[in-house]
C-alpha positions in Angstrom: -2.9 -72.0 52.8 -4.6 -75.3 53.4 -6.5 -75.1 50.1 -3.3 -74.4 48.2 -1.5 -77.5 49.5 -4.5 -79.8 49.3 -4.3 -80.0 45.5 -0.9 -81.6 45.9 -2.1 -84.6 48.0 -3.0 -86.8 44.9 0.5 -86.2 43.6 2.0 -87.0 47.0 0.0 -90.2 47.1 1.3 -91.2 43.7 4.8 -90.4 44.7 4.5 -92.6 47.8 3.2 -95.4 45.7 6.0 -94.9 43.2 8.6 -95.1 46.0 7.1 -98.3 47.4 7.1 -99.8 43.9 10.8 -98.9 43.5 11.7 -100.3 46.9 9.8 -103.5 46.1 11.6 -103.9 42.7 15.0 -103.3 44.4 14.2 -105.9 47.0 13.2 -108.4 44.3 16.4 -107.7 42.3 18.5 -108.1 45.4 16.9 -111.4 46.2 17.6 -112.6 42.7 21.2 -111.6 43.0 21.6 -113.3 46.3 20.0 -116.5 44.9 22.3 -116.4 41.9 25.3 -115.9 44.2 24.2 -118.8 46.4 23.9 -121.0 43.4 27.4 -120.1 42.1 28.9 -120.8 45.6 27.2 -124.2 45.7 28.5 -125.1 42.3 32.0 -124.0 43.3 31.8 -126.1 46.4 30.6 -129.0 44.3 33.6 -128.7 42.0 36.2 -128.5 44.8 34.6 -131.4 46.7 34.6 -133.6 43.5 38.1 -132.7 42.4 39.5 -133.2 45.9 37.8 -136.5 46.4 38.9 -137.8 43.0 42.6 -136.8 43.6 42.6 -138.3 47.1 41.0 -141.6 46.0 43.2 -141.9 43.0 46.3 -141.3 45.1 45.2 -143.9 47.7 44.2 -146.6 45.3 46.8 -146.5 42.5 49.6 -148.3 44.4 47.6 -151.0 46.0 45.6 -151.7 42.9 48.7 -151.9 40.7 50.3 -154.3 43.2 47.2 -156.5 43.5 46.7 -156.6 39.7 50.4 -157.4 39.2 50.2 -160.3 41.7 47.2 -161.8 39.9 48.6 -161.3 36.3 52.3 -162.1 37.0 52.6 -164.0 40.3 56.2 -164.9 39.6 57.5 -161.4 39.0 58.6 -159.1 41.8 58.1 -155.8 40.0 54.9 -154.9 38.3 54.9 -155.0 34.5 53.9 -152.0 32.3 50.6 -153.8 31.6 49.8 -154.1 35.4 50.8 -150.4 36.0 48.5 -149.2 33.2 45.6 -151.4 34.3 45.9 -150.4 37.9 46.2 -146.8 37.0 43.2 -147.0 34.7 41.0 -148.7 37.3 42.0 -146.2 40.0 41.2 -143.3 37.7 37.7 -144.8 37.0 37.0 -145.4 40.6 38.3 -142.0 41.7 36.1 -140.2 39.0 33.0 -142.1 40.2 33.7 -141.3 43.8 34.4 -137.7 43.0 31.2 -137.4 41.1 29.2 -139.0 44.0 30.8 -136.7 46.6 30.3 -133.6 44.4 26.6 -134.4 44.2 26.4 -134.8 47.9 28.3 -131.6 48.5 26.0 -129.7 46.1 22.8 -130.9 47.8 24.3 -130.0 51.2 25.3 -126.5 50.1 22.0 -125.8 48.4 20.1 -126.9 51.5 18.4 -123.8 53.0 
């Protein structure tokens, strides 16, 4: 009986090596999927942080900027002119976009940190 089974040992060794190879490939594929998922989560966090910062900064700056610009351009008028409103809004949009971009970069680096 031992002699009948002994001829199967090379095949069993090859089968073991095949199973180890398959397990290794599955582990590599799973690590790639996890890395891809981590990258996508970091990008999503970056987008949310940037948009949230841009909206918050824009909301906080528009009123004071418009009022300050209006006081410098038309010191005698009590209400801001259309020109002051557009200029204040434009400057606040520019500042909020810059701040949103900076915060999104910081958030991305923080989320990608392992």
